Steps between C-alpha positions, in 0.01 A plus 500: 500500500786737574636442151164602352497821694848587382398438141193717546705789651750485209224599259517884487138562407370288786758651745383853413131404560598352836682816607210713391258291699726539811529864460123545463450280808745720697319809397166361584613366835595849622264707298274542805786665688454821299134525573419733794330341804281716714591540874155382592567174324846448653356557852285200441814284519603627841438317835582566866681207666479422870795284614496331839802280578671329794776239534393191689711237676368138494550296821559125494152441650337673210425833659619828350617823654559847355869606518471837321251783556209496253568745216197661349534727199320640195639559149383556143494226246397471133373217280758346255319178417157395382478236769541760784881532534586823689836673511581707808772607742376394843694544829670179602582421862854612583599141568345196329672231692417225251725669245807475724757228496484239778812648679372856496149384595644313802686816605195717460287273709769476767517880524120502512503253784750717689278803456193305616676383811615855581148621457354220710741588783358855490148364493563289805600810690195679379278210589644499851421874526149434385450232764627739770261766380204263499591395865513854623217677307128487456255629245460813711860612420542761224611338171425136619324407175786644291755295681284186470469559125876532484535179700289315248720615220819410683359150576386447136834599361688285753291192419544556118876556525547208733335256249704645215828481693430134589433428138821671381701309754359168378544593132860606544581188704353267239606720209162449333420851382190525289361842401229630284350837415136558581365738240155642408472704187187697427439693175264803500369600156282807434580692184230774554258630758214341321648156520459257795813443704627149461713316753669202346749246645840452325811277539856601464672389181852651559656807662323740247186315402184349639194346333128521575373167637190516286728482193314772303492873473218721618275610215633780279850490667793634308816292462841663456769350282816540705741353241394679173701745299487838679608854464409827668281725284448781746325486837584280797212353704490283804174310562441390858382565851611800696418377851405194700136461599415587858222243513282299251260781477765755396370506139733773363806297589395213274495722182821506293633837381701629207817682587673720238876569565640828379871590509566253785764231502461138601598555860186689612339364817174314443220375729559142622166388356620617151789249516445258211315743284588506125662806348369532140445738208187575293530161321524297824868432440635366830840660571528504878342378821453719808681444834468708824844658426410573132436312182728241336545383146281203412713371206400209273415444135292231332326411173290219656211411265284411801557842654446668172172323430375576849582867458330510158181342632505731794552807274202393281282454813593846625402660177137390552486543882326793670730769626565527867492824708795724447811408710629730771825640375750599760820694433814420695700825532804645674537847645650706782310632802588791734753422772715281277251211486506294184172342387438198275124431482196408302290810439123508549483141604150404630637213706407599854266333745204716420359682196541835668874469511722536198850382585817429306751229576877582496821563683608808691870544570589750769825704532616296804488183282185368670231392251131412473336258269121482484187706428506877523313821406673827400839366619361397845487150630134392488383134504694176536875550485841434651747768640865407550736713700876536418590243772251244362199539736187420309153646565219322325128579509223722361615860497272805542605855431870403481476341854463138611209479750560133565722231341817301546853598571775239436861539601779269609383261774174697557153537350239747610135487385269776617434876489750775401513877541592753230873433563458130451544427872286233665214691668171345611469123515747251370687171529890474495650159436855388457755440777231621741124542497277794586133549435325820616505873485768720333572871496763672277680177443511387858302246706261724694174402667377146569683213337630148530874447468669161476874428494634143524638425849309792661155525657205643302505879501134572506375826608578867451787637293639855480761629251600141405551398864286248681340662809318194636177315511213698655271259682144532628450421866186311590364250750629198302866575572704360795595784744736488794705717728855504657546631850770577754513672841375825334150354472502462882713799627362847432717745690498388868188295453471130414187386318384142426396377160129403495546191286130399494405843354760532227365639173689702241307820414773701319793394279674834561469844354856604416481327163190497270332155473211372300243325740195319370230537761532594869838446667412240764711191462590209731857429607627169372861515622734694725879525505641567848850630579682251720871599508764736373881458478625263780363688802149639437185300572137625464318454831165505329565229241406191689157627622414661167580178312296289745194725477520532118513124459200460738268688262632338177737763382816357341818617678846567377792626703782708375858583577633857441839445331808683639843551339668204678525117486208341327550169677505658847187704422331184386573321821377796698173498307440132544563509870259795562221477239192294586466293187230247450427235238255637246615860535605713206877465414742706717589836350843673458430874501787675303499879520874579506630846399777536251731596794406187689563284190845652461571441874434128442756492216284584206205337312664165454564459869143610580359239258722231654375579853135496374564151353636384842190621679276332232694173519492467878124589541392288205678200641323544836149583370502289184360806310668755270491834689327807354724792408355854583665735256416820315488546124834677462673217697356244268608697188846556634602174663253215437570440134844350572415350843575127566229248425424443868385855526327494160282208627368692801158651484517885481308757708541843336454841658387754244269785601342575172181445301695253283572133575880437539671390189635176626377148572367529856292320750402801718491874444516763772306782324480765774600585852202714591208254493217506755390179677217482746643347820852652461594848620692714259602438144584146374707361213263355243594188304338290231564146375571472125218262420156378593377354828539148363854573380576649844392176666716299257793724574470443875466131450788456259742761648409532868703368804502123520 
């Protein structure tokens, strides 16, 4: 047969006819490319793609776990095949693990496991803080519901990460790594306002194409020929979507637009949703495809008979189809604004969230190198957009009058979501996440007002903030709380007179007036416990201690006895306390009252020596009473010395003296909140104390920590 073809070709007359037929065929194949195509027609080949992806790890037991955040994005696409093939430029996840080599994948998963374990260690600390908060607070406390909501989020994240960490450990140990990409592609098609919005499912074909699952085009859809002979004949149009839809009812976002470029190069910034849009001329010659950073050459050339015949059939059908409404023509222009601001934008673009607003999309470049990309009006930021400062801080949200009322600020190791003032400072309500957590009120960029702060390894900072500093937790005092008093000889001796305590009549009727307090209902509370001074140093003994303790126990008041610490040997003071205190089984733990001045601390040999002597006192008393003593301290002492104290002191319950409307910022068992309370049955002012928990928790504390 080959010989016959060669003989045929050697005949000049027949060869000339063959060449003529080929030439005619080439002319006919691309004759349609010189016929103008209306913008309305081309817009019928444009779709909006919704791409939802996530990388999944498959466990040996058949279960699957997500190991990357779900990436959700929109982009423009256009039909290039009669069977529903769509070309686009969607946003891929930054790391598709199934495309990595086995060695690099193993390394990535190992690094991921290390990160998970670090986060789980933080979450364990946070969980511990949440448990402490639940033990010591009730629904009556300000912000209780906020903290419980935060507790639920911490617990959910901890459970999820624990399961994933266990899976990663098993996978890395067995070296059986199986990954897949979970993807859901939706195609929205609506060439004009009069058409019904279609939502169709699609499957990925390769990195630049997907195909409708139904295998057929919507009626009257236009198909581009991306590999035909092309040339520019004037004009440069992009056909696509200028913004992502806010919700399914956001009808204007589902209508493609025509963008005409004038005197602008290929590096102009474009909307993310326009990524994947074709850049064509009046004849639908495809020469470029849009990207967020500009448009890129499409390339390609073909004389495919199948593509030619499809285009010819489509052209004939278009000749007899009804004309669609005129396309919106938007001009992308470049100009300078006052103040050295450079503007690249679409002019007169009706692409805003309401018909009353006429916005343009573009890029503003400011003299300090900061820039804005998004919607605007008259050179001001209006609508959805992103502003980036010279140091890389990003502000994202819906702008109004060149300000950002609320949105998102992203910087290194921190993310804020909430309200801003005119200077882009957090002001109003907002949530800060990153190395620490804060949810609450802000003013001029500082935490100010009520808020919940959470730092791994520290207690929950819930309460009032001022100028970025935590003031404390303001609590409401009511009859459900556990009140107590602490007494010494001053509750008996008034000048030259000695007065008894009328134990059967005790009733607290005032929590003190020096510091403002919030009291729910009348102040008339029973006394649940009483701390009584027993000794001081190695010579002083309270002559009222034994009788007061006996009478208090007789009416059901829980008794604790304390030693006033002096700058001397801790062991000797402990022995003195044990010889002279009147301790009984079931009493509250013994108390070490530490109120040393700076001069006294220096006389002992400094803070380290003071801590060592405190440890000696605690060790001796604990061994005898089989209970960890309570430490009576003030807030400044805790802040200055307790962070680095030995574990034997860290394990002791704490009784804090802080005369304030705010709860002490430390884990505590008891709080001395004033020294000017009024108690029926006691002459003069009395120190008022409160247990940090409910009545049931107080009973548990005595049972678990009391003298045995």
